[in-house]
C-alpha positions in Angstrom: -92.2 -12.8 -118.0 -88.6 -11.8 -116.9 -88.3 -10.5 -113.4 -85.6 -8.2 -112.0 -84.4 -8.8 -108.4 -86.1 -6.5 -105.8 -83.5 -5.0 -103.5 -84.3 -3.3 -100.1 -82.4 -1.8 -97.2 -83.6 -3.5 -93.9 -82.2 -2.6 -90.4 -80.3 -5.5 -88.9 -81.2 -6.5 -85.4 -79.1 -5.1 -82.6 -77.2 -7.4 -80.3 -74.1 -7.4 -78.2 -72.1 -9.2 -80.8 -72.6 -6.9 -83.8 -73.2 -3.2 -84.1 -76.4 -1.6 -85.5 -76.3 -1.3 -89.3 -78.1 -2.0 -92.6 -77.7 -4.8 -95.2 -78.8 -4.9 -98.8 -80.1 -8.3 -100.1 -82.6 -9.6 -102.7 -86.0 -10.9 -101.7 -85.7 -14.0 -104.0 -82.7 -15.5 -102.2 -84.1 -18.7 -100.7 -81.8 -19.0 -97.8 -82.8 -18.9 -94.1 -80.7 -16.4 -92.2 -81.4 -15.7 -88.5 -79.6 -12.3 -88.8 -82.5 -11.1 -91.0 -85.7 -11.5 -88.9 -87.7 -9.5 -91.5 -87.2 -12.0 -94.4 -90.6 -12.8 -96.0 -89.6 -16.1 -97.5 -87.8 -18.3 -95.0 -87.8 -17.0 -91.4 -90.8 -17.8 -89.2 -92.5 -15.0 -87.2 -90.7 -14.0 -84.1 -93.8 -14.3 -81.8 -93.8 -16.1 -78.5 -97.2 -16.4 -76.9 -97.5 -15.8 -73.2 -100.2 -16.4 -70.6 -101.5 -13.6 -68.4 -99.6 -15.1 -65.5 -96.3 -14.9 -67.5 -97.0 -11.3 -68.5 -97.8 -10.2 -65.0 -95.0 -12.2 -63.5 -96.5 -12.1 -60.0 -94.0 -13.3 -57.4 -95.1 -15.6 -54.5 -95.2 -12.7 -52.0 -97.7 -10.9 -54.2 -95.7 -7.6 -54.5 -95.9 -6.3 -58.0 -93.0 -4.5 -59.7 -92.8 -2.9 -63.1 -93.4 -6.1 -65.1 -96.6 -6.6 -63.2 -98.0 -3.0 -63.0 -96.9 -1.7 -66.4 -100.0 -3.1 -68.1 -102.6 -0.6 -69.1 -106.3 -1.5 -68.5 -109.7 0.1 -68.8 -112.9 -0.8 -67.2 -116.5 -0.1 -68.3 -119.1 0.5 -65.6 -121.9 -2.0 -65.6 -124.2 1.0 -65.0 -123.2 2.6 -68.3 -126.1 3.9 -70.4 -126.5 5.2 -73.9 -126.3 9.1 -74.0 -129.2 10.9 -75.4 -130.4 14.5 -75.8 -133.9 16.0 -75.7 -134.5 19.2 -77.7 -137.5 21.4 -78.0 -138.5 24.8 -79.3 -141.5 27.1 -79.6 -141.9 30.3 -81.6 -144.5 33.2 -81.7 -144.6 35.8 -84.4 -146.8 39.0 -84.6 -147.2 41.5 -87.4 -146.9 45.1 -86.3 -147.9 48.3 -88.2 -145.4 50.1 -90.4 -144.5 46.9 -92.2 -142.7 45.5 -89.1 -142.9 42.1 -87.4 -141.7 40.7 -84.1 -140.8 37.1 -83.4 -140.0 35.5 -80.0 -138.5 32.0 -79.9 -137.4 29.6 -77.2 -134.9 26.8 -77.8 -134.1 24.3 -75.2 -132.1 21.0 -74.9 -131.2 18.6 -72.1 -128.6 15.9 -72.2 -128.8 12.8 -70.1 -126.2 10.1 -69.3 -123.5 12.0 -71.2 -119.9 10.6 -71.2 -117.6 11.4 -68.3 -113.8 11.7 -68.1 -111.9 8.6 -67.0 -112.2 8.0 -63.3 -109.3 6.5 -61.2 -110.5 3.4 -59.4 -107.4 3.1 -57.3 -106.3 6.6 -56.2 -103.2 6.7 -54.0 -104.1 7.7 -50.5 -102.9 11.2 -49.5 -101.4 9.9 -46.2 -99.4 7.2 -48.1 -97.9 9.6 -50.6 -97.1 12.1 -47.9 -95.4 9.4 -45.8 -93.1 8.5 -48.8 -92.4 12.1 -49.7 -91.7 13.0 -46.0 -88.8 10.5 -46.2 -87.5 11.9 -49.4 -89.1 9.1 -51.5 -91.5 9.3 -54.5 -93.2 6.0 -55.3 -95.3 7.3 -58.1 -94.7 7.2 -61.9 -95.2 10.3 -64.0 -98.3 10.2 -66.0 -101.0 12.4 -67.5 -104.5 11.7 -68.7 -106.7 14.0 -70.8 -110.3 13.9 -71.7 -112.8 16.3 -73.2 -116.0 14.6 -72.2 -117.5 17.7 -70.5 -116.5 20.2 -73.2 -118.3 21.8 -76.1 -115.9 20.5 -78.7 -113.0 18.2 -79.2 -110.0 20.6 -79.6 -109.0 22.9 -76.8 -107.6 25.6 -79.1 -110.8 26.0 -81.1 -113.4 25.6 -78.4 -115.5 28.5 -77.3 -114.0 28.3 -73.8 -110.3 27.2 -74.0 -110.1 25.8 -70.4 -110.3 22.1 -70.2 -110.9 20.2 -67.0 -111.8 16.6 -66.2 -113.5 17.7 -63.0 -113.3 16.4 -59.5 -115.2 13.3 -60.5 -112.0 12.0 -62.1 -110.4 12.0 -58.7 -113.2 10.1 -56.9 -115.6 13.0 -55.9 -119.3 12.5 -56.5 -120.6 13.7 -59.9 -122.7 16.3 -58.2 -119.5 18.1 -57.1 -119.0 19.1 -60.8 -122.5 20.4 -61.4 -122.3 23.9 -62.8 -123.1 26.0 -65.9 -121.5 24.8 -69.1 -118.1 26.0 -70.1 -119.6 27.3 -73.4 -122.6 28.9 -71.7 -123.6 32.4 -72.9 -126.4 33.9 -70.8 -127.5 36.7 -73.2 -127.0 37.1 -76.9 -128.8 39.9 -78.8 -128.4 40.1 -82.6 -130.1 42.6 -84.9 -129.9 43.7 -88.6 -131.6 46.6 -90.4 -132.0 48.1 -93.9 -133.4 51.6 -94.5 -134.0 53.1 -97.9 -133.9 56.8 -97.2 -137.3 58.4 -98.3 -135.9 60.9 -100.8 -136.0 60.8 -104.6 -137.9 59.1 -107.3 -140.7 56.8 -106.1 -140.0 57.9 -102.5 -142.0 60.0 -100.1 -140.0 63.2 -100.4 -138.6 65.1 -103.4 -140.1 62.5 -105.8 -140.6 65.1 -108.7 -137.4 67.1 -108.5 -135.0 67.5 -111.3 -132.6 64.8 -112.4 -129.7 66.7 -110.7 -131.6 66.7 -107.4 -132.5 63.1 -107.9 -128.9 62.2 -108.4 -127.8 64.0 -105.3 -130.5 63.0 -102.7 -132.2 59.9 -104.2 -131.2 56.3 -104.1 -129.5 56.3 -100.6 -129.7 53.3 -98.3 -128.3 52.6 -94.9 -127.8 49.0 -93.5 -126.1 47.4 -90.6 -125.9 44.5 -88.2 -125.0 44.4 -84.5 -124.6 41.8 -81.8 -124.1 41.9 -78.0 -123.3 38.8 -76.0 -122.2 38.1 -72.5 -118.9 36.2 -71.9 -118.4 32.6 -71.0 -117.8 31.6 -67.3 -114.5 31.5 -65.6 -112.8 28.1 -65.2 -109.9 28.0 -62.7 -107.7 25.0 -61.7 -104.5 24.3 -59.8 -101.3 23.6 -61.8 -100.5 20.5 -59.8 -102.1 17.4 -58.2 -102.3 18.8 -54.7 -100.6 15.6 -53.5 -103.5 13.4 -54.5 -101.2 10.8 -56.0 -101.5 11.7 -59.6 -98.1 13.5 -59.8 -98.5 16.1 -62.5 -100.6 18.8 -64.0 -104.0 17.1 -64.0 -106.0 20.3 -64.6 -108.9 19.0 -62.5 -108.3 20.3 -58.9 -109.9 23.6 -58.2 -109.0 26.2 -55.5 -111.1 27.3 -52.5 -113.2 30.5 -52.7 -112.4 33.3 -50.2 -115.7 34.5 -48.8 -116.5 38.2 -49.2 -113.8 38.9 -51.8 -115.0 40.1 -55.2 -114.4 37.7 -58.1 -113.8 40.6 -60.6 -110.6 42.4 -59.8 -111.2 46.0 -58.5 -107.7 46.9 -59.6 -108.3 46.1 -63.3 -108.2 49.3 -65.3 -109.2 50.2 -68.9 -106.0 52.2 -69.1 -104.1 48.9 -69.0 -106.7 46.3 -70.0 -104.8 43.5 -71.7 -101.6 41.4 -71.2 -100.1 39.7 -68.2 -98.2 42.9 -67.2 -101.5 44.5 -66.3 -103.8 43.6 -63.4 -105.9 40.6 -64.4 -109.6 40.9 -65.1 -110.4 38.4 -62.4 -109.2 38.7 -58.8 -106.5 36.3 -57.6 -107.3 37.4 -54.0 -110.7 35.6 -54.3 -109.0 32.2 -54.4 -106.6 30.3 -52.2 -105.0 26.9 -52.3 -107.0 24.1 -50.6 -105.2 22.0 -48.0 -103.0 19.3 -49.5 -104.8 16.1 -50.2 -108.2 17.8 -50.6 -110.3 19.2 -53.4 -111.2 22.9 -53.5 -114.7 24.2 -53.0 -114.8 26.4 -56.1 -117.4 25.2 -58.7 -116.2 23.7 -62.0 -117.3 26.9 -63.8 -118.1 30.1 -62.0 -121.3 31.7 -63.2 -120.7 34.9 -61.3 -117.3 35.5 -62.9 -117.6 35.8 -66.7 -115.3 37.1 -69.4 -116.3 40.6 -70.6 -119.4 41.3 -72.7 -118.6 41.5 -76.5 -120.1 44.1 -78.8 -120.1 44.1 -82.6 -121.6 46.7 -84.9 -121.0 47.1 -88.7 -122.5 49.9 -90.8 -122.9 50.3 -94.6 -124.0 53.3 -96.6 -125.0 52.8 -100.3 -125.9 55.1 -103.1 -127.5 53.8 -106.3 -127.2 55.8 -109.6 -129.8 54.9 -112.2 -128.5 54.3 -115.7 -131.3 54.9 -118.2 -134.9 55.9 -117.9 -136.2 52.5 -116.6 -133.4 52.3 -114.0 -133.0 48.6 -114.7 -129.3 49.2 -114.9 -127.6 51.0 -112.1 -124.3 51.8 -110.5 -123.9 51.3 -106.8 -121.3 53.0 -104.7 -121.0 51.8 -101.1 -119.0 52.5 -98.0 -118.7 49.7 -95.4 -117.4 50.4 -91.9 -116.5 47.2 -90.1 -116.6 47.6 -86.3 -117.7 51.2 -86.9 -117.6 52.1 -83.2 -114.2 50.5 -82.8 -115.3 48.4 -79.8 -112.5 46.2 -78.4 -113.4 42.5 -77.9 -111.7 41.3 -74.8 -111.4 37.6 -74.3 -109.0 35.2 -72.5 -105.4 36.2 -73.0 -104.1 32.7 -73.5 -105.4 29.6 -75.3 -103.0 26.9 -74.1 -103.1 26.0 -70.4 -105.5 28.8 -69.6 -107.0 28.9 -66.1 -104.0 27.6 -64.0 -103.5 29.9 -61.0 -101.1 28.2 -58.6 -98.4 25.5 -58.8 -97.4 23.6 -55.7 -95.3 25.9 -53.5 -91.8 24.9 -52.5 -91.7 23.2 -49.1 -87.9 23.1 -48.7 -85.7 25.4 -46.6 -85.0 28.7 -48.3 -82.0 28.5 -50.6 -79.0 30.9 -50.3 -79.9 32.4 -53.7 -83.5 33.1 -52.7 -82.5 34.6 -49.4 -79.9 36.9 -50.9 -82.4 38.0 -53.5 -84.9 38.9 -50.8 -82.1 40.6 -48.8 -80.9 42.7 -51.7 -84.4 43.8 -52.6 -85.1 44.9 -49.0 -81.7 46.3 -48.1 -81.0 43.5 -45.6 -77.7 41.8 -44.8 -76.9 38.8 -47.0 -76.4 35.2 -45.9 -72.8 34.6 -44.7 -72.8 37.6 -42.4 -73.8 37.3 -38.7 -76.9 39.5 -39.2 -77.9 37.8 -42.4 -77.5 34.3 -40.9 -79.6 35.3 -38.0 -82.4 36.4 -40.3 -82.1 33.3 -42.4 -82.4 31.2 -39.2 -85.7 32.9 -38.5 -87.0 31.9 -41.9 -85.7 28.3 -41.5 -87.5 28.0 -38.2 -90.8 28.9 -39.9 -90.4 25.9 -42.2 -89.2 23.6 -39.5 -92.0 24.5 -37.2 -94.5 23.9 -40.0 -93.4 20.4 -40.9 -95.2 17.2 -39.9 -93.3 15.6 -37.0 -90.5 13.4 -38.2 -90.9 14.3 -41.9 -89.7 16.9 -44.4 -93.2 17.8 -45.6 -95.2 20.7 -44.4 -98.6 20.4 -42.7 -101.5 20.0 -45.2 -103.0 23.5 -44.5 -99.7 25.4 -44.3 -100.3 27.3 -47.5 -104.1 27.6 -47.2 -104.2 31.3 -46.6 -105.7 34.2 -48.5 -103.4 36.4 -50.6 -103.6 40.2 -50.5 -105.1 42.5 -53.1 -102.5 43.4 -55.7 -101.0 40.0 -55.4 -100.7 39.7 -59.2 -98.4 42.7 -59.6 -96.5 42.2 -56.4 -92.9 41.1 -56.3 -92.4 38.0 -54.1 -89.4 39.7 -52.4 -91.6 42.5 -51.0 -93.2 40.3 -48.4 -91.5 39.9 -45.0 -90.3 36.3 -45.0 -89.2 36.5 -41.4 -92.9 36.2 -40.4 -95.0 33.1 -41.0 -97.7 34.9 -43.0 -95.1 36.8 -45.1 -93.1 33.7 -45.8 -96.2 31.8 -46.9 -97.3 34.6 -49.3 -93.7 34.8 -50.6 -93.8 31.1 -51.5 -97.3 31.4 -53.0 -96.2 34.3 -55.1 -93.3 32.2 -56.4 -95.8 29.4 -57.3 -98.3 31.9 -58.9 -98.6 31.6 -62.7 -99.4 35.1 -64.0 -98.9 34.1 -67.6 -101.6 31.4 -67.5 -104.5 32.9 -65.6 -107.0 35.8 -65.5 -105.6 38.4 -67.9 -107.4 39.6 -71.0 -106.4 39.8 -74.6 -107.8 41.4 -77.8 -108.6 38.2 -79.7 -110.6 36.9 -82.7 -113.3 37.6 -83.8 -112.2 41.2 -82.8 -110.9 43.4 -85.6 -110.1 47.1 -85.4 -112.3 49.4 -87.3 -111.7 49.6 -90.9 -113.5 51.2 -93.9 -113.8 49.8 -97.4 -115.2 51.5 -100.5 -116.7 49.4 -103.3 -118.5 50.0 -106.6 -121.0 47.6 -108.2 -122.5 47.7 -111.6 -126.0 46.1 -112.2 -127.0 45.5 -115.8 
């Protein structure tokens, strides 16, 4: 059977002697050519086996560099167990008068030995990372790990609660530190449906023997509907940084501290401005503060006492049946359906991606000229470069210098561990007096605050504004 040459375009290997390019050749040319490492006929595989010692390239002094540490590895605990779930249910039904029945059911489940997020077995000590950073050095590589082991589903953007967190256990804390209600927990959920055939007209209790005209007007009416009320899911709140725990990045695992005595729901939230990041958030930022650097916050993984708003749904339908013929086997139905008839808004989290992040790591450097002049212009103060402005700036710089660890450029661990005032979300950072220690700290915290990622509401699916639809059905 005759065969035509097969031609292909294969990238040539790049070297110092020749530029990157492509070459066209036939597969059936039986000539070995080292320039074409992808030949399927004549060149051997370019594979050189190496021992673990050669890959790690451990020097005699035992100090590992990139060749030695750039090897990913995972470990499985010898105490690992197979996950399992126990489920049980019970139900009681009772028949009531007037053709009614009531049923009460209880459903329960308990999971044991469920999978956890990856745990770092070799966390970088906080003191070591601060020592390097205090000298202007950063020995860490950028990295990010994600895991959804403690979530209700596998995709953040479709889960019932969009906030994903690996928990403090991923940073070496005991598992009990993450014990809290589930991210998808809904405490109360009431659903009801009804159908009522109005008692007027033929074969009904009232006006059963009236004329056909009366029957056509008052008979054959039905009203139906369904409603549901459910409480919201719990709040999940995390920092937007690693709090200098050696992970270097947005790990979405470290939680803030709770401020005792401050309400979790924002007293400044108003129904006149309920949604969007330009309104006061539903939750209170003054109820949280940054933990000291190198520590984990005391807020629970999910906050049972702070839940997203209760959701209400109610749909109503009115139907009228017109009998066609004496036996009424054929009929015309006209119906009006009102979806969300009471026009209840459904307020949920205002953001899917990166929801729950309240603070980034505040800036620890001396105040810049641009920041100082911005604050001075806002408050009508002299700018930097003038004698009065430079004197004010020196006061601000002294706050930073006095707050540093001796001999370093990093601030003391608890420098930014202070409560923020009510109205913090809507405040302008420049309104705080940066010439005082407390005012300067709140100024830097407001700069690190993330109002677009935390606490505000949005009108989201499954919410739909009220709408009415009219339909006709013919039964024959």
